[in-house]
Every structure is written in structure tokens, then in C-alpha cells.
C-alpha positions, 0 to 999 in steps of 0.5 A: 499500499503506497500512500503520501506522507507529508509529515515525512516531507517536513522532516526531510525539509527540516533536516535540509535546512539545518544542513548535512552531516557526515555519515559513516556508512558501514559495509554498503556492499549492495544496491539497497545500501548504496542507494540509500546513502546516494539518495540522501547525498543527492538532496543534501541530507548527508555526506556519506563516507562509505566504509567497506571492501573497496572491490565489493563496493565498486562492483555493487555500484557498477552492477546497479548502475550507480555513480559513487565516484564523488563519495569518499571510500575507505577500504576495509577487508570484511564486515566486522572491520567495516563496523569497527572502522565506521565506529572509529571514525565517529570517535575521531570526530570524522563522522556525526552519525552512523548508518547500517549498510549490508552487514547484520545489525548484530555486527554493527551494534557489536562494534557500537557497544564495545566497552573500550572502543565503542560509542556507549554512553551512560544511557542504554541504547534503544530504537525508535520508529517514527511512524507517519500513520494516515489520519493522524496529524502528528508523527507517532513514536513506537519504542523499542522495536529493534534493539532491546529484546526483553527490556527490564524496568531499568532498560525501560527508564532509558527507552522512555527517556530516549524517546521523549528526548527524540520527540522534543528534538522533533518539535512535538508540542506536547509529549504524551507517553503511553506505556502499553500493555494488554489491559489498562489496570494493574495486574500482578500476573502481568509484568508489563502492567507493573513496569507501567505503573512503576514508570508512571510513578518514576516520572512523578518523582522526576526520574523521567522527565520532559513528558506526561506518562500514563500506563498501563494503557491498552492500544485502543485506549492509548490512541483513541479518545472514544475508547478511553472515554468508554473505560472512564480513563481521565488523563492527558494521555489516554486516547491522545498518546503520541509515544507508544512504549511496548512491553518488549521488542516482539510487541513493538516490532509487530505493531510497527510493521502491522501499521506499515504493511496493513495501514500504509504507515511510513516508518523511519527508524533510529537508535538513540543512546549512543554518542551519535544517532544510528540509522538502521535502514532495511532493504524493505524500506521505501525510498521515502522511509530511508530519506526520513530515517536520514532526516531524523538522524540529521536532526538528532545530530544537530540537537546540541547546536540548537537551543530549541526544537528543529521543527516549527509548528 
């Protein structure tokens, strides 16, 4: 299902206005990853630095009829070395973001989280989908759908805070976080509901900042005002959430892909919590989704240079 995504156009325009950032593209040895980097380069979003086996990259470009002659190319022997060299470029200040090429996500993230040479911070890494869902007036952030498989309560604190920080970078006027579960009541036999209640109380105590939280909330009463009213849920979040925190990776992944493949939603993906944003492009992503992912990374990379949200009303 192909549908227009004007909110993504707005993201891309905003990122182009603040200017391109240098992006280390780790192991772009197929058409999909080369096209993603080239497309973003051609419209002024990023300046790609291709990191991988020179012969394989050149062969992939030739077979795909892609002109990469204007791009910097750093030769590495294999995918593990490509990931390590990409991370090294970031540590050396020679790249402001990292982008996954045709290597496995685990290989790239292994280099990122290395305790000695990686890009870890005090914050746990987590993934956010920025979704443009038809019929919604603003983007919807879903987390975590790609990094943390079965997050603990401590993990979820960082997952929530990363998503809140992203929402502020994207210019959300209010950040309304729904902690999702199957039900909207606390049930001791359902750990997701216990975590949701704890996260909300932590927000009350200032351990999570920058947003309104509510949970546990079921999917319907998180996003639909009528469903929330039927359940007599009175809160600034119920029925109006713009950030959805799922109990685990499987739930997040299925929710995001259901919206994409059954409702025509666009999905831009980003990993947060490292020193720089990390773009995890998928071969199944549309060109628009890849560009939107790059745009989100550019806006996050510029965050420290801006004293206000980079997207206006």
C-alpha cells in the first residue's frame, strides 16, 4: 500500500535546512545500502563516507549502475572491520552519525557497544520508529522495536527517556507517553502492567522528565479518545498518546510492521543512546522511509547546536 507521507516531507525539509552531516556508512556492499546513501546525499541530507571492501562496493555500484565516484571510500577487509572502522570515524570526530549497510545489525551494534572502543554513553541504547500513520495529525513514536529484546524496568527508563528526547528534537508541542500492555489496569500476574505503573511513578518523582506518562494502557485506549472515554480513563495521555512504549521487542516490531504493511504507515527508524544517532535502514524500506530515517538522524545530530526544537509549528 503506497500512501503520501507529508509529515516525512516536513522532516526531510527541516533536516535539509539545518545542513548535512557526515555519516559513516558501514559495509554498503549491495544496491539497497548504496542507493540509500546516494539518495540522501543527492538531496543534501548527508555526506556519506563509505566504509567497506573497495572491490565489493565498486562492483555493487557498477552492477546497479550507480555513480559513487564523488563519495569518499575507506577500504576495509570484511564486515567486522567495516563496523569497527565506522565507529572509529565517529570517535575521531570524522562522522556525526553511523549508518548500517549490508552487514548484520548485530555486527554493527557489537562494535557500537564495545566497552573500550565503542560509542556507549551512560544511557542504554534503544530504537525508535517515527511513524507517519494515515489520519494522524502528528508523527507517532514507537519504541523499542529493534534493539532491546526483553527490557527490564531499568532498561525501560532509558527507552522512555530516549523517546521523549527524540520527540522534543522533532518539535512535539506536548509529549504524551503511553506505556502499553494488554489491559489498562495493574495486574500482578502481568509484568508489563507492573512496569508501566512503576514508570509512571518514576515520572512523578522526576526520574523520567520532559513528558506526561500514563500506563498501563491498552492500544485502543492509548490512541482513541472514544475508547478511553468508554473505560472512564481521565488523563492527558489516554486517547491522545504520541509515544507508544511496548512491553518488549516482539510487540513493538509487530505493532510497527502492522501499521506499515496493513495501514500504509511510513516508518523511519533510529537508534538512540549512543554518542551519535545510528540509522538502521532495511532493504524493505521505501526510498521515502530511508530518507526520513536519515532526516531524523540529521536532526538528532544537530540537537546540541540548537537551543530549541528544529521543527516549527
